[in-house]
All heavy atoms as atom14 arrays in JSON, in Angstrom:
{
  "sequence": "MARSLRSQLYRSARILGDLEAASKGPGAYAKRVVRKKTYGRTMGITNSLFRFLKKN",
  "atom14_mask": [
    [1, 1, 1, 1, 1, 1, 1, 1, 0, 0, 0, 0, 0, 0],
    [1, 1, 1, 1, 1, 0, 0, 0, 0, 0, 0, 0, 0, 0],
    [1, 1, 1, 1, 1, 1, 1, 1, 1, 1, 1, 0, 0, 0],
    [1, 1, 1, 1, 1, 1, 0, 0, 0, 0, 0, 0, 0, 0],
    [1, 1, 1, 1, 1, 1, 1, 1, 0, 0, 0, 0, 0, 0],
    [1, 1, 1, 1, 1, 1, 1, 1, 1, 1, 1, 0, 0, 0],
    [1, 1, 1, 1, 1, 1, 0, 0, 0, 0, 0, 0, 0, 0],
    [1, 1, 1, 1, 1, 1, 1, 1, 1, 0, 0, 0, 0, 0],
    [1, 1, 1, 1, 1, 1, 1, 1, 0, 0, 0, 0, 0, 0],
    [1, 1, 1, 1, 1, 1, 1, 1, 1, 1, 1, 1, 0, 0],
    [1, 1, 1, 1, 1, 1, 1, 1, 1, 1, 1, 0, 0, 0],
    [1, 1, 1, 1, 1, 1, 0, 0, 0, 0, 0, 0, 0, 0],
    [1, 1, 1, 1, 1, 0, 0, 0, 0, 0, 0, 0, 0, 0],
    [1, 1, 1, 1, 1, 1, 1, 1, 1, 1, 1, 0, 0, 0],
    [1, 1, 1, 1, 1, 1, 1, 1, 0, 0, 0, 0, 0, 0],
    [1, 1, 1, 1, 1, 1, 1, 1, 0, 0, 0, 0, 0, 0],
    [1, 1, 1, 1, 0, 0, 0, 0, 0, 0, 0, 0, 0, 0],
    [1, 1, 1, 1, 1, 1, 1, 1, 0, 0, 0, 0, 0, 0],
    [1, 1, 1, 1, 1, 1, 1, 1, 0, 0, 0, 0, 0, 0],
    [1, 1, 1, 1, 1, 1, 1, 1, 1, 0, 0, 0, 0, 0],
    [1, 1, 1, 1, 1, 0, 0, 0, 0, 0, 0, 0, 0, 0],
    [1, 1, 1, 1, 1, 0, 0, 0, 0, 0, 0, 0, 0, 0],
    [1, 1, 1, 1, 1, 1, 0, 0, 0, 0, 0, 0, 0, 0],
    [1, 1, 1, 1, 1, 1, 1, 1, 1, 0, 0, 0, 0, 0],
    [1, 1, 1, 1, 0, 0, 0, 0, 0, 0, 0, 0, 0, 0],
    [1, 1, 1, 1, 1, 1, 1, 0, 0, 0, 0, 0, 0, 0],
    [1, 1, 1, 1, 0, 0, 0, 0, 0, 0, 0, 0, 0, 0],
    [1, 1, 1, 1, 1, 0, 0, 0, 0, 0, 0, 0, 0, 0],
    [1, 1, 1, 1, 1, 1, 1, 1, 1, 1, 1, 1, 0, 0],
    [1, 1, 1, 1, 1, 0, 0, 0, 0, 0, 0, 0, 0, 0],
    [1, 1, 1, 1, 1, 1, 1, 1, 1, 0, 0, 0, 0, 0],
    [1, 1, 1, 1, 1, 1, 1, 1, 1, 1, 1, 0, 0, 0],
    [1, 1, 1, 1, 1, 1, 1, 0, 0, 0, 0, 0, 0, 0],
    [1, 1, 1, 1, 1, 1, 1, 0, 0, 0, 0, 0, 0, 0],
    [1, 1, 1, 1, 1, 1, 1, 1, 1, 1, 1, 0, 0, 0],
    [1, 1, 1, 1, 1, 1, 1, 1, 1, 0, 0, 0, 0, 0],
    [1, 1, 1, 1, 1, 1, 1, 1, 1, 0, 0, 0, 0, 0],
    [1, 1, 1, 1, 1, 1, 1, 0, 0, 0, 0, 0, 0, 0],
    [1, 1, 1, 1, 1, 1, 1, 1, 1, 1, 1, 1, 0, 0],
    [1, 1, 1, 1, 0, 0, 0, 0, 0, 0, 0, 0, 0, 0],
    [1, 1, 1, 1, 1, 1, 1, 1, 1, 1, 1, 0, 0, 0],
    [1, 1, 1, 1, 1, 1, 1, 0, 0, 0, 0, 0, 0, 0],
    [1, 1, 1, 1, 1, 1, 1, 1, 0, 0, 0, 0, 0, 0],
    [1, 1, 1, 1, 0, 0, 0, 0, 0, 0, 0, 0, 0, 0],
    [1, 1, 1, 1, 1, 1, 1, 1, 0, 0, 0, 0, 0, 0],
    [1, 1, 1, 1, 1, 1, 1, 0, 0, 0, 0, 0, 0, 0],
    [1, 1, 1, 1, 1, 1, 1, 1, 0, 0, 0, 0, 0, 0],
    [1, 1, 1, 1, 1, 1, 0, 0, 0, 0, 0, 0, 0, 0],
    [1, 1, 1, 1, 1, 1, 1, 1, 0, 0, 0, 0, 0, 0],
    [1, 1, 1, 1, 1, 1, 1, 1, 1, 1, 1, 0, 0, 0],
    [1, 1, 1, 1, 1, 1, 1, 1, 1, 1, 1, 0, 0, 0],
    [1, 1, 1, 1, 1, 1, 1, 1, 1, 1, 1, 0, 0, 0],
    [1, 1, 1, 1, 1, 1, 1, 1, 0, 0, 0, 0, 0, 0],
    [1, 1, 1, 1, 1, 1, 1, 1, 1, 0, 0, 0, 0, 0],
    [1, 1, 1, 1, 1, 1, 1, 1, 1, 0, 0, 0, 0, 0],
    [1, 1, 1, 1, 1, 1, 1, 1, 0, 0, 0, 0, 0, 0]
  ],
  "atom14_positions": [
    [[0.82, -1.21, 0.01], [0.0, 0.0, -0.01], [0.87, 1.27, 0.01], [0.51, 2.24, -0.62], [-0.91, -0.04, 1.23], [-1.9, 1.07, 1.28], [-3.18, 0.75, 0.07], [-4.31, 2.01, 0.47], [0.0, 0.0, 0.0], [0.0, 0.0, 0.0], [0.0, 0.0, 0.0], [0.0, 0.0, 0.0], [0.0, 0.0, 0.0], [0.0, 0.0, 0.0]],
    [[2.0, 1.22, 0.67], [2.88, 2.39, 0.75], [3.38, 2.77, -0.63], [3.5, 3.94, -0.97], [4.04, 2.14, 1.69], [0.0, 0.0, 0.0], [0.0, 0.0, 0.0], [0.0, 0.0, 0.0], [0.0, 0.0, 0.0], [0.0, 0.0, 0.0], [0.0, 0.0, 0.0], [0.0, 0.0, 0.0], [0.0, 0.0, 0.0], [0.0, 0.0, 0.0]],
    [[3.69, 1.76, -1.43], [4.17, 2.05, -2.78], [3.1, 2.77, -3.59], [3.38, 3.7, -4.33], [4.55, 0.77, -3.51], [6.0, 0.57, -3.51], [6.38, -0.56, -4.4], [7.81, -0.5, -4.56], [8.51, -1.4, -5.15], [7.93, -2.43, -5.7], [9.8, -1.28, -5.23], [0.0, 0.0, 0.0], [0.0, 0.0, 0.0], [0.0, 0.0, 0.0]],
    [[1.89, 2.3, -3.48], [0.81, 2.92, -4.22], [0.62, 4.37, -3.76], [0.45, 5.27, -4.61], [-0.48, 2.12, -4.02], [-1.54, 2.74, -4.67], [0.0, 0.0, 0.0], [0.0, 0.0, 0.0], [0.0, 0.0, 0.0], [0.0, 0.0, 0.0], [0.0, 0.0, 0.0], [0.0, 0.0, 0.0], [0.0, 0.0, 0.0], [0.0, 0.0, 0.0]],
    [[0.67, 4.59, -2.48], [0.53, 5.94, -1.95], [1.68, 6.83, -2.43], [1.47, 7.96, -2.87], [0.49, 5.94, -0.41], [0.44, 7.3, 0.25], [-0.82, 8.06, -0.17], [0.5, 7.15, 1.76], [0.0, 0.0, 0.0], [0.0, 0.0, 0.0], [0.0, 0.0, 0.0], [0.0, 0.0, 0.0], [0.0, 0.0, 0.0], [0.0, 0.0, 0.0]],
    [[2.88, 6.29, -2.4], [4.04, 7.04, -2.85], [3.92, 7.41, -4.32], [4.18, 8.55, -4.7], [5.31, 6.24, -2.62], [6.57, 6.99, -3.0], [7.81, 6.16, -2.78], [7.9, 5.81, -1.39], [8.8, 4.98, -0.89], [9.66, 4.39, -1.69], [8.84, 4.72, 0.39], [0.0, 0.0, 0.0], [0.0, 0.0, 0.0], [0.0, 0.0, 0.0]],
    [[3.51, 6.47, -5.15], [3.38, 6.77, -6.57], [2.3, 7.81, -6.81], [2.43, 8.65, -7.69], [3.11, 5.49, -7.36], [1.87, 4.94, -7.03], [0.0, 0.0, 0.0], [0.0, 0.0, 0.0], [0.0, 0.0, 0.0], [0.0, 0.0, 0.0], [0.0, 0.0, 0.0], [0.0, 0.0, 0.0], [0.0, 0.0, 0.0], [0.0, 0.0, 0.0]],
    [[1.24, 7.76, -6.02], [0.19, 8.77, -6.15], [0.7, 10.15, -5.77], [0.38, 11.15, -6.41], [-1.0, 8.39, -5.29], [-1.8, 7.22, -5.8], [-2.91, 6.82, -4.85], [-3.05, 7.36, -3.76], [-3.71, 5.84, -5.27], [0.0, 0.0, 0.0], [0.0, 0.0, 0.0], [0.0, 0.0, 0.0], [0.0, 0.0, 0.0], [0.0, 0.0, 0.0]],
    [[1.53, 10.21, -4.72], [2.1, 11.49, -4.3], [3.04, 12.05, -5.38], [3.02, 13.24, -5.68], [2.83, 11.34, -2.98], [1.95, 11.11, -1.76], [2.8, 10.79, -0.54], [1.06, 12.32, -1.5], [0.0, 0.0, 0.0], [0.0, 0.0, 0.0], [0.0, 0.0, 0.0], [0.0, 0.0, 0.0], [0.0, 0.0, 0.0], [0.0, 0.0, 0.0]],
    [[3.88, 11.18, -5.93], [4.78, 11.64, -7.01], [4.0, 12.12, -8.21], [4.34, 13.13, -8.84], [5.73, 10.5, -7.42], [6.88, 10.29, -6.46], [7.24, 9.01, -6.09], [7.61, 11.35, -5.94], [8.3, 8.8, -5.23], [8.66, 11.15, -5.07], [9.01, 9.87, -4.72], [10.06, 9.67, -3.87], [0.0, 0.0, 0.0], [0.0, 0.0, 0.0]],
    [[2.96, 11.4, -8.55], [2.13, 11.79, -9.71], [1.47, 13.15, -9.45], [1.45, 14.02, -10.32], [1.06, 10.72, -9.97], [0.23, 11.03, -11.18], [-0.62, 9.81, -11.58], [-1.22, 10.0, -12.87], [-2.5, 10.31, -13.05], [-3.31, 10.37, -12.04], [-2.99, 10.48, -14.25], [0.0, 0.0, 0.0], [0.0, 0.0, 0.0], [0.0, 0.0, 0.0]],
    [[0.97, 13.33, -8.22], [0.36, 14.63, -7.87], [1.38, 15.74, -7.95], [1.08, 16.84, -8.43], [-0.23, 14.56, -6.46], [-1.26, 13.6, -6.41], [0.0, 0.0, 0.0], [0.0, 0.0, 0.0], [0.0, 0.0, 0.0], [0.0, 0.0, 0.0], [0.0, 0.0, 0.0], [0.0, 0.0, 0.0], [0.0, 0.0, 0.0], [0.0, 0.0, 0.0]],
    [[2.61, 15.48, -7.52], [3.66, 16.5, -7.57], [3.99, 16.85, -9.01], [4.21, 18.02, -9.34], [4.89, 16.0, -6.84], [0.0, 0.0, 0.0], [0.0, 0.0, 0.0], [0.0, 0.0, 0.0], [0.0, 0.0, 0.0], [0.0, 0.0, 0.0], [0.0, 0.0, 0.0], [0.0, 0.0, 0.0], [0.0, 0.0, 0.0], [0.0, 0.0, 0.0]],
    [[4.03, 15.84, -9.89], [4.3, 16.12, -11.31], [3.19, 16.96, -11.91], [3.46, 17.93, -12.64], [4.45, 14.83, -12.09], [5.77, 14.13, -11.9], [5.98, 13.04, -12.91], [4.93, 12.04, -12.92], [4.94, 10.93, -12.17], [5.93, 10.7, -11.36], [3.95, 10.07, -12.24], [0.0, 0.0, 0.0], [0.0, 0.0, 0.0], [0.0, 0.0, 0.0]],
    [[1.96, 16.64, -11.6], [0.81, 17.41, -12.12], [0.86, 18.85, -11.6], [0.65, 19.81, -12.34], [-0.51, 16.7, -11.77], [-0.63, 15.4, -12.56], [-1.69, 17.63, -12.04], [-1.8, 14.52, -12.11], [0.0, 0.0, 0.0], [0.0, 0.0, 0.0], [0.0, 0.0, 0.0], [0.0, 0.0, 0.0], [0.0, 0.0, 0.0], [0.0, 0.0, 0.0]],
    [[1.16, 19.0, -10.32], [1.23, 20.33, -9.74], [2.35, 21.14, -10.4], [2.16, 22.33, -10.7], [1.48, 20.24, -8.23], [1.59, 21.56, -7.47], [0.3, 22.36, -7.63], [1.9, 21.33, -6.02], [0.0, 0.0, 0.0], [0.0, 0.0, 0.0], [0.0, 0.0, 0.0], [0.0, 0.0, 0.0], [0.0, 0.0, 0.0], [0.0, 0.0, 0.0]],
    [[3.49, 20.52, -10.64], [4.58, 21.21, -11.33], [4.17, 21.65, -12.74], [4.52, 22.75, -13.18], [0.0, 0.0, 0.0], [0.0, 0.0, 0.0], [0.0, 0.0, 0.0], [0.0, 0.0, 0.0], [0.0, 0.0, 0.0], [0.0, 0.0, 0.0], [0.0, 0.0, 0.0], [0.0, 0.0, 0.0], [0.0, 0.0, 0.0], [0.0, 0.0, 0.0]],
    [[3.44, 20.78, -13.44], [2.96, 21.14, -14.76], [2.01, 22.33, -14.7], [2.07, 23.25, -15.52], [2.25, 19.95, -15.43], [3.22, 18.85, -15.83], [4.42, 19.11, -15.92], [2.74, 17.73, -16.07], [0.0, 0.0, 0.0], [0.0, 0.0, 0.0], [0.0, 0.0, 0.0], [0.0, 0.0, 0.0], [0.0, 0.0, 0.0], [0.0, 0.0, 0.0]],
    [[1.11, 22.3, -13.72], [0.14, 23.4, -13.59], [0.85, 24.72, -13.24], [0.49, 25.78, -13.75], [-0.89, 23.05, -12.51], [-1.88, 21.96, -12.88], [-2.77, 21.62, -11.67], [-2.73, 22.39, -14.06], [0.0, 0.0, 0.0], [0.0, 0.0, 0.0], [0.0, 0.0, 0.0], [0.0, 0.0, 0.0], [0.0, 0.0, 0.0], [0.0, 0.0, 0.0]],
    [[1.83, 24.64, -12.36], [2.57, 25.87, -12.01], [3.3, 26.44, -13.22], [3.31, 27.65, -13.44], [3.55, 25.58, -10.88], [2.87, 25.38, -9.54], [3.85, 25.09, -8.42], [5.08, 24.98, -8.68], [3.41, 24.95, -7.28], [0.0, 0.0, 0.0], [0.0, 0.0, 0.0], [0.0, 0.0, 0.0], [0.0, 0.0, 0.0], [0.0, 0.0, 0.0]],
    [[3.93, 25.55, -14.0], [4.62, 26.02, -15.19], [3.64, 26.6, -16.2], [3.92, 27.63, -16.82], [5.41, 24.87, -15.82], [0.0, 0.0, 0.0], [0.0, 0.0, 0.0], [0.0, 0.0, 0.0], [0.0, 0.0, 0.0], [0.0, 0.0, 0.0], [0.0, 0.0, 0.0], [0.0, 0.0, 0.0], [0.0, 0.0, 0.0], [0.0, 0.0, 0.0]],
    [[2.48, 25.95, -16.35], [1.48, 26.45, -17.29], [0.95, 27.83, -16.85], [0.65, 28.68, -17.69], [0.32, 25.46, -17.41], [0.0, 0.0, 0.0], [0.0, 0.0, 0.0], [0.0, 0.0, 0.0], [0.0, 0.0, 0.0], [0.0, 0.0, 0.0], [0.0, 0.0, 0.0], [0.0, 0.0, 0.0], [0.0, 0.0, 0.0], [0.0, 0.0, 0.0]],
    [[0.87, 28.02, -15.54], [0.37, 29.33, -15.04], [1.36, 30.45, -15.32], [0.99, 31.61, -15.36], [0.05, 29.25, -13.56], [1.24, 29.18, -12.81], [0.0, 0.0, 0.0], [0.0, 0.0, 0.0], [0.0, 0.0, 0.0], [0.0, 0.0, 0.0], [0.0, 0.0, 0.0], [0.0, 0.0, 0.0], [0.0, 0.0, 0.0], [0.0, 0.0, 0.0]],
    [[2.63, 30.09, -15.51], [3.66, 31.12, -15.8], [3.72, 31.46, -17.28], [4.43, 32.39, -17.66], [5.03, 30.63, -15.32], [5.13, 30.54, -13.83], [6.48, 30.03, -13.39], [6.54, 29.88, -11.9], [7.81, 29.32, -11.45], [0.0, 0.0, 0.0], [0.0, 0.0, 0.0], [0.0, 0.0, 0.0], [0.0, 0.0, 0.0], [0.0, 0.0, 0.0]],
    [[3.02, 30.68, -18.1], [2.97, 31.0, -19.51], [3.46, 29.85, -20.38], [4.04, 28.88, -19.88], [0.0, 0.0, 0.0], [0.0, 0.0, 0.0], [0.0, 0.0, 0.0], [0.0, 0.0, 0.0], [0.0, 0.0, 0.0], [0.0, 0.0, 0.0], [0.0, 0.0, 0.0], [0.0, 0.0, 0.0], [0.0, 0.0, 0.0], [0.0, 0.0, 0.0]],
    [[3.23, 29.97, -21.67], [3.58, 28.89, -22.58], [5.09, 28.63, -22.66], [5.52, 27.5, -22.87], [3.03, 29.32, -23.93], [2.79, 30.77, -23.81], [2.58, 31.07, -22.37], [0.0, 0.0, 0.0], [0.0, 0.0, 0.0], [0.0, 0.0, 0.0], [0.0, 0.0, 0.0], [0.0, 0.0, 0.0], [0.0, 0.0, 0.0], [0.0, 0.0, 0.0]],
    [[5.89, 29.66, -22.5], [7.35, 29.47, -22.55], [7.86, 28.62, -21.41], [8.68, 27.71, -21.61], [0.0, 0.0, 0.0], [0.0, 0.0, 0.0], [0.0, 0.0, 0.0], [0.0, 0.0, 0.0], [0.0, 0.0, 0.0], [0.0, 0.0, 0.0], [0.0, 0.0, 0.0], [0.0, 0.0, 0.0], [0.0, 0.0, 0.0], [0.0, 0.0, 0.0]],
    [[7.35, 28.87, -20.21], [7.78, 28.1, -19.05], [7.31, 26.65, -19.17], [8.05, 25.71, -18.82], [7.22, 28.72, -17.77], [0.0, 0.0, 0.0], [0.0, 0.0, 0.0], [0.0, 0.0, 0.0], [0.0, 0.0, 0.0], [0.0, 0.0, 0.0], [0.0, 0.0, 0.0], [0.0, 0.0, 0.0], [0.0, 0.0, 0.0], [0.0, 0.0, 0.0]],
    [[6.1, 26.47, -19.67], [5.59, 25.1, -19.83], [6.38, 24.34, -20.9], [6.72, 23.17, -20.72], [4.1, 25.14, -20.18], [3.49, 23.74, -20.24], [3.24, 23.03, -19.06], [3.21, 23.15, -21.44], [2.73, 21.77, -19.1], [2.68, 21.88, -21.5], [2.43, 21.19, -20.34], [1.92, 19.92, -20.37], [0.0, 0.0, 0.0], [0.0, 0.0, 0.0]],
    [[6.71, 25.03, -21.99], [7.51, 24.39, -23.05], [8.87, 23.97, -22.54], [9.36, 22.88, -22.84], [7.64, 25.33, -24.24], [0.0, 0.0, 0.0], [0.0, 0.0, 0.0], [0.0, 0.0, 0.0], [0.0, 0.0, 0.0], [0.0, 0.0, 0.0], [0.0, 0.0, 0.0], [0.0, 0.0, 0.0], [0.0, 0.0, 0.0], [0.0, 0.0, 0.0]],
    [[9.5, 24.83, -21.73], [10.79, 24.46, -21.16], [10.68, 23.24, -20.29], [11.55, 22.36, -20.29], [11.35, 25.62, -20.33], [11.9, 26.76, -21.12], [12.44, 27.83, -20.19], [12.86, 29.06, -20.94], [13.33, 30.12, -20.03], [0.0, 0.0, 0.0], [0.0, 0.0, 0.0], [0.0, 0.0, 0.0], [0.0, 0.0, 0.0], [0.0, 0.0, 0.0]],
    [[9.61, 23.16, -19.52], [9.41, 22.02, -18.63], [9.23, 20.74, -19.43], [9.78, 19.71, -19.1], [8.2, 22.27, -17.72], [7.92, 21.13, -16.77], [6.82, 21.49, -15.79], [6.46, 20.35, -14.98], [7.1, 19.99, -13.87], [8.14, 20.68, -13.45], [6.73, 18.94, -13.18], [0.0, 0.0, 0.0], [0.0, 0.0, 0.0], [0.0, 0.0, 0.0]],
    [[8.45, 20.81, -20.49], [8.21, 19.63, -21.32], [9.51, 19.14, -21.95], [9.82, 17.95, -21.92], [7.17, 19.93, -22.42], [7.09, 18.83, -23.45], [5.8, 20.15, -21.78], [0.0, 0.0, 0.0], [0.0, 0.0, 0.0], [0.0, 0.0, 0.0], [0.0, 0.0, 0.0], [0.0, 0.0, 0.0], [0.0, 0.0, 0.0], [0.0, 0.0, 0.0]],
    [[10.31, 20.08, -22.47], [11.59, 19.71, -23.07], [12.51, 19.09, -22.03], [13.18, 18.08, -22.27], [12.26, 20.93, -23.75], [13.68, 20.63, -24.14], [11.43, 21.37, -24.95], [0.0, 0.0, 0.0], [0.0, 0.0, 0.0], [0.0, 0.0, 0.0], [0.0, 0.0, 0.0], [0.0, 0.0, 0.0], [0.0, 0.0, 0.0], [0.0, 0.0, 0.0]],
    [[12.55, 19.68, -20.85], [13.41, 19.17, -19.77], [12.99, 17.78, -19.36], [13.83, 16.88, -19.18], [13.34, 20.14, -18.6], [14.39, 19.89, -17.54], [14.51, 21.02, -16.52], [13.24, 21.54, -16.07], [12.82, 22.79, -16.27], [13.56, 23.64, -16.91], [11.64, 23.18, -15.8], [0.0, 0.0, 0.0], [0.0, 0.0, 0.0], [0.0, 0.0, 0.0]],
    [[11.68, 17.53, -19.25], [11.19, 16.2, -18.87], [11.55, 15.15, -19.92], [11.97, 14.05, -19.58], [9.66, 16.23, -18.66], [9.25, 16.86, -17.34], [7.76, 17.15, -17.26], [6.92, 15.92, -17.27], [5.5, 16.2, -17.02], [0.0, 0.0, 0.0], [0.0, 0.0, 0.0], [0.0, 0.0, 0.0], [0.0, 0.0, 0.0], [0.0, 0.0, 0.0]],
    [[11.42, 15.5, -21.19], [11.77, 14.57, -22.26], [13.28, 14.28, -22.25], [13.7, 13.13, -22.44], [11.34, 15.11, -23.62], [9.89, 15.02, -23.86], [9.54, 15.43, -25.27], [8.04, 15.37, -25.44], [7.64, 14.6, -26.58], [0.0, 0.0, 0.0], [0.0, 0.0, 0.0], [0.0, 0.0, 0.0], [0.0, 0.0, 0.0], [0.0, 0.0, 0.0]],
    [[14.06, 15.32, -22.05], [15.52, 15.15, -22.02], [15.93, 14.25, -20.86], [16.75, 13.34, -21.03], [16.22, 16.51, -21.9], [15.8, 17.33, -22.97], [17.72, 16.36, -21.92], [0.0, 0.0, 0.0], [0.0, 0.0, 0.0], [0.0, 0.0, 0.0], [0.0, 0.0, 0.0], [0.0, 0.0, 0.0], [0.0, 0.0, 0.0], [0.0, 0.0, 0.0]],
    [[15.37, 14.48, -19.68], [15.7, 13.65, -18.53], [15.27, 12.22, -18.77], [15.97, 11.29, -18.4], [15.03, 14.18, -17.26], [15.62, 15.45, -16.7], [14.9, 16.22, -15.81], [16.89, 15.89, -17.07], [15.43, 17.38, -15.29], [17.42, 17.05, -16.55], [16.69, 17.79, -15.66], [17.21, 18.93, -15.14], [0.0, 0.0, 0.0], [0.0, 0.0, 0.0]],
    [[14.12, 12.04, -19.4], [13.64, 10.68, -19.67], [14.57, 9.92, -20.6], [14.87, 8.74, -20.38], [0.0, 0.0, 0.0], [0.0, 0.0, 0.0], [0.0, 0.0, 0.0], [0.0, 0.0, 0.0], [0.0, 0.0, 0.0], [0.0, 0.0, 0.0], [0.0, 0.0, 0.0], [0.0, 0.0, 0.0], [0.0, 0.0, 0.0], [0.0, 0.0, 0.0]],
    [[15.04, 10.6, -21.63], [15.97, 9.96, -22.57], [17.29, 9.65, -21.89], [17.86, 8.57, -22.07], [16.21, 10.87, -23.78], [15.04, 10.92, -24.7], [15.35, 11.74, -25.93], [14.15, 11.87, -26.75], [13.83, 12.95, -27.41], [14.62, 14.0, -27.39], [12.73, 13.0, -28.12], [0.0, 0.0, 0.0], [0.0, 0.0, 0.0], [0.0, 0.0, 0.0]],
    [[17.78, 10.6, -21.11], [19.06, 10.38, -20.41], [18.95, 9.21, -19.46], [19.86, 8.36, -19.39], [19.45, 11.65, -19.63], [19.51, 12.73, -20.54], [20.8, 11.48, -18.96], [0.0, 0.0, 0.0], [0.0, 0.0, 0.0], [0.0, 0.0, 0.0], [0.0, 0.0, 0.0], [0.0, 0.0, 0.0], [0.0, 0.0, 0.0], [0.0, 0.0, 0.0]],
    [[17.86, 9.14, -18.72], [17.69, 8.03, -17.77], [17.53, 6.71, -18.51], [17.98, 5.67, -18.04], [16.51, 8.28, -16.84], [16.77, 9.37, -15.83], [18.29, 9.14, -14.88], [17.9, 7.67, -14.0], [0.0, 0.0, 0.0], [0.0, 0.0, 0.0], [0.0, 0.0, 0.0], [0.0, 0.0, 0.0], [0.0, 0.0, 0.0], [0.0, 0.0, 0.0]],
    [[16.91, 6.73, -19.67], [16.77, 5.52, -20.46], [18.14, 4.99, -20.91], [18.39, 3.77, -20.84], [0.0, 0.0, 0.0], [0.0, 0.0, 0.0], [0.0, 0.0, 0.0], [0.0, 0.0, 0.0], [0.0, 0.0, 0.0], [0.0, 0.0, 0.0], [0.0, 0.0, 0.0], [0.0, 0.0, 0.0], [0.0, 0.0, 0.0], [0.0, 0.0, 0.0]],
    [[19.0, 5.88, -21.35], [20.34, 5.49, -21.76], [21.13, 4.97, -20.57], [21.8, 3.94, -20.65], [21.06, 6.69, -22.43], [20.38, 7.05, -23.73], [22.54, 6.39, -22.64], [20.83, 8.36, -24.33], [0.0, 0.0, 0.0], [0.0, 0.0, 0.0], [0.0, 0.0, 0.0], [0.0, 0.0, 0.0], [0.0, 0.0, 0.0], [0.0, 0.0, 0.0]],
    [[21.02, 5.67, -19.42], [21.73, 5.25, -18.23], [21.25, 3.88, -17.76], [22.06, 3.01, -17.42], [21.52, 6.28, -17.1], [21.94, 7.56, -17.57], [22.32, 5.91, -15.86], [0.0, 0.0, 0.0], [0.0, 0.0, 0.0], [0.0, 0.0, 0.0], [0.0, 0.0, 0.0], [0.0, 0.0, 0.0], [0.0, 0.0, 0.0], [0.0, 0.0, 0.0]],
    [[19.95, 3.66, -17.78], [19.42, 2.36, -17.34], [19.86, 1.25, -18.26], [20.2, 0.16, -17.79], [17.88, 2.41, -17.27], [17.4, 3.17, -16.05], [18.13, 3.31, -15.07], [16.2, 3.68, -16.12], [0.0, 0.0, 0.0], [0.0, 0.0, 0.0], [0.0, 0.0, 0.0], [0.0, 0.0, 0.0], [0.0, 0.0, 0.0], [0.0, 0.0, 0.0]],
    [[19.88, 1.49, -19.56], [20.31, 0.45, -20.48], [21.8, 0.15, -20.28], [22.21, -1.02, -20.37], [20.04, 0.83, -21.93], [20.78, 1.97, -22.29], [0.0, 0.0, 0.0], [0.0, 0.0, 0.0], [0.0, 0.0, 0.0], [0.0, 0.0, 0.0], [0.0, 0.0, 0.0], [0.0, 0.0, 0.0], [0.0, 0.0, 0.0], [0.0, 0.0, 0.0]],
    [[22.6, 1.16, -20.0], [24.02, 0.94, -19.71], [24.18, 0.09, -18.44], [24.99, -0.86, -18.42], [24.74, 2.28, -19.56], [26.2, 2.22, -19.17], [27.0, 1.55, -20.28], [26.74, 3.61, -18.9], [0.0, 0.0, 0.0], [0.0, 0.0, 0.0], [0.0, 0.0, 0.0], [0.0, 0.0, 0.0], [0.0, 0.0, 0.0], [0.0, 0.0, 0.0]],
    [[23.43, 0.42, -17.4], [23.51, -0.36, -16.15], [23.07, -1.8, -16.37], [23.68, -2.73, -15.84], [22.68, 0.27, -15.05], [23.31, 1.49, -14.43], [22.54, 2.56, -13.99], [24.68, 1.59, -14.28], [23.11, 3.66, -13.43], [25.27, 2.7, -13.71], [24.49, 3.76, -13.29], [0.0, 0.0, 0.0], [0.0, 0.0, 0.0], [0.0, 0.0, 0.0]],
    [[22.02, -2.01, -17.16], [21.56, -3.36, -17.45], [22.64, -4.15, -18.2], [22.87, -5.32, -17.93], [20.27, -3.33, -18.24], [19.05, -3.28, -17.34], [17.76, -3.4, -18.17], [17.18, -2.06, -18.15], [16.76, -1.37, -19.18], [16.81, -1.89, -20.39], [16.27, -0.17, -19.06], [0.0, 0.0, 0.0], [0.0, 0.0, 0.0], [0.0, 0.0, 0.0]],
    [[23.28, -3.48, -19.15], [24.37, -4.13, -19.91], [25.52, -4.51, -18.98], [26.05, -5.63, -19.06], [24.86, -3.19, -21.01], [26.05, -3.72, -21.75], [25.9, -4.72, -22.69], [27.32, -3.23, -21.5], [27.0, -5.22, -23.39], [28.42, -3.71, -22.18], [28.26, -4.72, -23.12], [0.0, 0.0, 0.0], [0.0, 0.0, 0.0], [0.0, 0.0, 0.0]],
    [[25.91, -3.59, -18.11], [27.01, -3.88, -17.18], [26.66, -4.98, -16.2], [27.51, -5.78, -15.8], [27.41, -2.61, -16.44], [28.06, -1.52, -17.3], [28.29, -0.26, -16.49], [29.35, -2.0, -17.93], [0.0, 0.0, 0.0], [0.0, 0.0, 0.0], [0.0, 0.0, 0.0], [0.0, 0.0, 0.0], [0.0, 0.0, 0.0], [0.0, 0.0, 0.0]],
    [[25.41, -5.04, -15.79], [24.96, -6.04, -14.83], [25.01, -7.44, -15.47], [25.35, -8.41, -14.79], [23.54, -5.73, -14.35], [23.05, -6.61, -13.25], [21.67, -6.18, -12.8], [21.15, -7.08, -11.71], [19.83, -6.7, -11.27], [0.0, 0.0, 0.0], [0.0, 0.0, 0.0], [0.0, 0.0, 0.0], [0.0, 0.0, 0.0], [0.0, 0.0, 0.0]],
    [[24.67, -7.53, -16.76], [24.7, -8.8, -17.44], [26.12, -9.35, -17.54], [26.35, -10.53, -17.44], [24.13, -8.67, -18.86], [22.68, -8.83, -18.98], [22.29, -8.8, -20.45], [20.86, -9.24, -20.63], [20.49, -9.22, -22.06], [0.0, 0.0, 0.0], [0.0, 0.0, 0.0], [0.0, 0.0, 0.0], [0.0, 0.0, 0.0], [0.0, 0.0, 0.0]],
    [[27.07, -8.45, -17.81], [28.44, -8.9, -18.05], [29.3, -8.81, -16.82], [29.19, -8.63, -15.79], [29.1, -8.04, -19.15], [28.37, -8.22, -20.45], [27.87, -9.28, -20.73], [28.31, -7.17, -21.22], [0.0, 0.0, 0.0], [0.0, 0.0, 0.0], [0.0, 0.0, 0.0], [0.0, 0.0, 0.0], [0.0, 0.0, 0.0], [0.0, 0.0, 0.0]]
  ]
}
């Protein structure tokens, strides 16, 4: 149950961050979207590297 609650809290925080950025205008929201995509790609590459190293 704690995991579910934690994931709900993180999701709420992400939504709140999106709303705050949107309230500052389209430029701030666009920067946030680009930053989130960049972090996602970077973490994907990092995770694949760790998985490769763990196998070998």
